[in-house]
Backbone bond lengths (Angstrom), bond angles and torsions (degrees), N, CA, C in turn:
res aa  C-N    CA-C-N  psi(-1)  N-CA   C-N-CA  omega(-1)  CA-C   N-CA-C  phi
1 M - - - 1.453 - - 1.528 108.13 -
2 N 1.328 117.04 135.73 1.455 118.94 -177.25 1.534 111.68 -78.56
3 Q 1.312 115.53 165.09 1.464 121.74 -174.69 1.523 112.88 -63.48
4 V 1.313 117.36 -37.01 1.464 120.60 -179.36 1.528 110.02 -64.30
5 R 1.322 115.70 -46.10 1.468 119.35 -179.60 1.530 111.52 -63.03
6 V 1.330 116.66 -40.20 1.467 120.67 178.15 1.526 110.08 -63.52
7 L 1.328 116.66 -46.92 1.466 120.33 179.52 1.523 110.45 -63.12
8 W 1.332 116.79 -41.68 1.463 120.24 179.40 1.525 110.52 -58.40
9 Q 1.317 116.32 -44.20 1.470 120.25 179.30 1.527 111.68 -65.80
10 E 1.318 116.25 -36.04 1.466 119.87 178.49 1.527 111.46 -67.37
11 L 1.322 117.00 -36.43 1.458 121.74 -177.56 1.529 113.53 -82.55
12 T 1.309 117.37 -17.00 1.463 121.29 -173.92 1.529 114.30 -56.83
13 P 1.324 121.29 -46.90 1.472 118.36 179.43 1.534 112.57 -59.20
14 D 1.324 116.98 -40.62 1.463 119.97 178.67 1.525 111.25 -68.19
15 A 1.323 117.01 -41.90 1.465 120.07 179.06 1.528 110.45 -62.28
16 H 1.320 116.87 -41.36 1.471 120.16 177.69 1.524 110.89 -63.01
17 A 1.318 116.89 -41.99 1.471 120.50 178.70 1.528 111.03 -63.76
18 L 1.326 116.95 -41.17 1.463 120.64 178.47 1.527 111.09 -64.36
19 L 1.313 116.68 -43.79 1.461 119.98 178.68 1.527 111.70 -66.17
20 Q 1.321 116.90 -33.15 1.460 119.80 176.09 1.524 110.76 -68.15
21 S 1.328 117.42 -38.65 1.465 119.53 178.73 1.530 110.46 -65.18
22 I 1.324 116.74 -34.45 1.465 120.45 175.84 1.533 109.76 -64.51
23 Q 1.329 116.45 -46.94 1.468 120.63 178.22 1.532 110.81 -59.56
24 D 1.324 116.48 -40.25 1.471 120.74 179.28 1.526 111.08 -61.49
25 C 1.332 116.70 -39.27 1.467 120.49 177.13 1.522 110.70 -59.45
26 F 1.311 116.12 -40.92 1.456 119.94 -178.80 1.524 111.07 -65.52
27 E 1.306 116.78 -34.05 1.464 120.96 -177.65 1.525 112.43 -73.82
28 V 1.329 117.39 -35.82 1.462 119.82 -175.70 1.521 113.51 -90.24
29 Q 1.311 117.09 -13.75 1.457 120.51 -179.43 1.526 110.46 -67.55
30 A 1.305 115.92 122.58 1.463 120.49 176.99 1.528 109.54 -71.17
31 P 1.310 116.79 147.03 1.467 119.40 178.00 1.540 110.80 -61.95
32 T 1.302 114.91 143.75 1.463 121.81 175.15 1.523 107.32 -134.81
33 E 1.304 115.24 -174.07 1.462 119.84 177.65 1.528 111.21 -61.56
34 T 1.330 116.68 -35.68 1.463 120.49 -178.04 1.528 112.92 -101.45
35 W 1.331 117.87 -27.67 1.466 120.78 178.76 1.523 108.02 -94.40
36 T 1.305 114.60 80.80 1.466 122.00 -178.22 1.529 109.54 -90.01
37 E 1.308 115.26 172.23 1.461 119.97 176.43 1.531 110.03 -61.74
38 E 1.314 116.54 -38.15 1.461 120.38 177.86 1.532 110.76 -62.45
39 R 1.323 116.64 -42.74 1.466 121.01 179.70 1.536 110.36 -65.34
40 R 1.335 115.85 -40.33 1.469 120.68 179.22 1.528 110.11 -62.69
41 M 1.317 116.73 -43.42 1.469 120.18 179.44 1.533 110.91 -65.55
42 Q 1.317 117.12 -38.69 1.466 120.83 176.45 1.530 110.11 -61.05
43 A 1.328 116.13 -45.20 1.463 120.79 179.99 1.526 111.09 -63.60
44 K 1.322 116.47 -42.01 1.463 119.80 178.89 1.523 111.38 -63.34
45 R 1.334 116.96 -41.27 1.470 120.33 178.07 1.527 111.04 -62.51
46 L 1.323 116.53 -41.45 1.464 119.94 179.03 1.527 111.11 -64.83
47 A 1.318 116.51 -42.02 1.466 120.17 179.20 1.530 110.40 -64.36
48 L 1.325 116.88 -39.85 1.467 119.89 177.74 1.523 111.04 -67.40
49 R 1.328 116.77 -37.82 1.464 120.06 176.50 1.532 110.52 -63.33
50 L 1.320 115.72 -40.46 1.461 119.94 177.67 1.529 110.86 -64.87
51 L 1.326 117.59 -41.46 1.464 121.75 177.02 1.528 110.32 -63.07
52 H 1.317 116.51 -44.65 1.466 120.72 179.50 1.533 110.60 -60.90
53 S 1.317 116.24 -44.62 1.469 120.34 178.39 1.517 110.39 -62.16
54 W 1.327 115.94 -43.38 1.473 119.44 179.07 1.525 109.73 -58.57
55 N 1.323 116.53 -46.92 1.462 120.40 -177.65 1.525 112.46 -65.32
56 Q 1.324 117.17 -23.73 1.465 121.34 175.54 1.532 111.60 -90.66
57 Q 1.311 115.39 5.22 1.469 122.68 -179.08 1.525 111.16 57.74
58 R 1.340 114.02 47.50 1.458 121.81 175.78 1.522 108.53 -121.86
59 I 1.297 116.31 140.89 1.459 122.20 176.91 1.530 107.37 -88.46
60 D 1.327 115.88 122.73 1.461 121.88 -176.22 1.527 109.55 -119.47
61 L 1.319 116.11 79.20 1.464 120.18 -178.91 1.523 111.95 -69.69
62 D 1.315 118.26 -29.39 1.468 120.28 178.98 1.529 110.83 -60.61
63 S 1.317 116.97 -49.03 1.468 120.10 178.84 1.519 110.86 -65.12
64 L 1.309 116.54 -39.06 1.464 121.02 179.66 1.527 110.47 -60.00
65 W 1.329 117.27 -48.90 1.473 120.45 -177.57 1.524 111.55 -69.79
66 T 1.323 116.79 -39.10 1.463 119.64 178.93 1.519 110.09 -65.25
67 L 1.308 116.80 -41.50 1.461 121.15 178.15 1.525 110.42 -62.54
68 R 1.301 116.01 -38.38 1.470 120.01 177.76 1.529 110.59 -60.52
69 T 1.311 116.86 -39.90 1.460 121.66 178.75 1.522 111.07 -68.20
70 V 1.322 116.59 -44.37 1.461 121.30 -177.97 1.528 111.29 -62.67
71 T 1.318 117.51 -35.59 1.466 120.19 -175.73 1.528 113.10 -72.49
72 T 1.323 118.22 -5.43 1.470 119.01 176.73 1.521 111.71 -67.26
73 D 1.316 117.78 -13.18 1.463 121.49 178.91 1.525 113.34 -88.01
74 L 1.318 117.61 -1.75 1.462 121.29 177.77 1.525 110.05 -78.06
75 D 1.338 116.25 167.89 1.463 118.96 172.64 1.528 108.95 -72.94
76 L 1.317 117.25 174.81 1.463 121.15 -173.50 1.528 112.24 -58.13
77 A 1.317 117.43 -45.06 1.473 120.19 -179.96 1.527 110.73 -61.98
78 G 1.324 116.15 -41.95 1.466 120.00 179.03 1.512 112.39 -65.96
79 I 1.337 115.92 -42.14 1.466 119.64 178.55 1.519 110.33 -60.71
80 L 1.324 116.59 -47.37 1.472 119.75 -178.36 1.519 111.66 -62.63
81 T 1.321 116.95 -44.32 1.464 120.72 -179.89 1.528 110.92 -63.70
82 C 1.318 116.34 -47.94 1.467 119.97 -178.08 1.517 111.67 -67.47
83 R 1.314 117.18 -42.40 1.468 119.31 -179.60 1.527 110.75 -63.01
84 A 1.323 116.86 -41.70 1.463 119.78 178.67 1.528 110.49 -61.72
85 A 1.318 116.44 -44.01 1.472 120.41 179.63 1.530 110.76 -65.79
86 L 1.319 117.44 -42.73 1.464 120.58 179.91 1.525 111.62 -66.34
87 E 1.317 116.66 -37.76 1.472 120.00 176.64 1.529 110.77 -65.17
88 A 1.326 116.45 -38.54 1.468 119.82 178.16 1.531 110.48 -64.71
89 I 1.319 116.79 -43.36 1.468 120.12 178.50 1.522 109.87 -63.76
90 H 1.315 117.01 -41.54 1.464 120.59 176.72 1.528 110.15 -59.66
91 G 1.317 116.48 -41.32 1.463 120.69 176.40 1.525 111.86 -61.52
92 Y 1.313 116.65 -38.43 1.469 119.89 176.79 1.518 110.30 -63.25
93 F 1.337 116.32 -43.72 1.464 119.94 177.45 1.531 110.46 -58.34
94 Q 1.321 116.52 -43.57 1.465 120.36 179.64 1.529 110.97 -61.71
95 R 1.319 116.52 -43.07 1.466 120.08 178.38 1.514 111.13 -60.80
96 L 1.321 116.63 -42.57 1.458 121.03 179.90 1.525 111.44 -63.02
97 V 1.323 116.43 -41.71 1.463 120.51 178.32 1.528 110.17 -64.95
98 E 1.333 116.94 -42.66 1.464 120.60 179.81 1.518 111.11 -61.88
99 V 1.316 117.88 -41.07 1.470 120.98 179.22 1.524 109.86 -67.33
100 S 1.328 116.68 -38.69 1.469 118.23 -179.16 1.520 111.52 -70.35
101 D 1.337 117.67 -29.07 1.466 121.33 178.08 1.529 112.25 -80.31
102 G 1.319 114.26 -24.69 1.458 119.51 -173.93 1.472 112.82 -76.43
């Protein structure tokens, strides 16, 4: 088994937990003028797309960046939680790329 695949498997439980925390933020966020039901559904679809890509061992920066933009409509606690989780996932992607280049 190659190093990237091993690292991907090692990171998977943490990545799943981070993506779940993002989904949890979407569920508890009260509706606002900008955080509408439509926006929440868009965010959930992006998070699921990111999870699906992760499970297929594909790096999906488009969904990651779009999700980062969508989460600006959350309250402060939601933004901080989601941004931290998204930054961690981005860091995992970087680690995977570094191992594949190494």
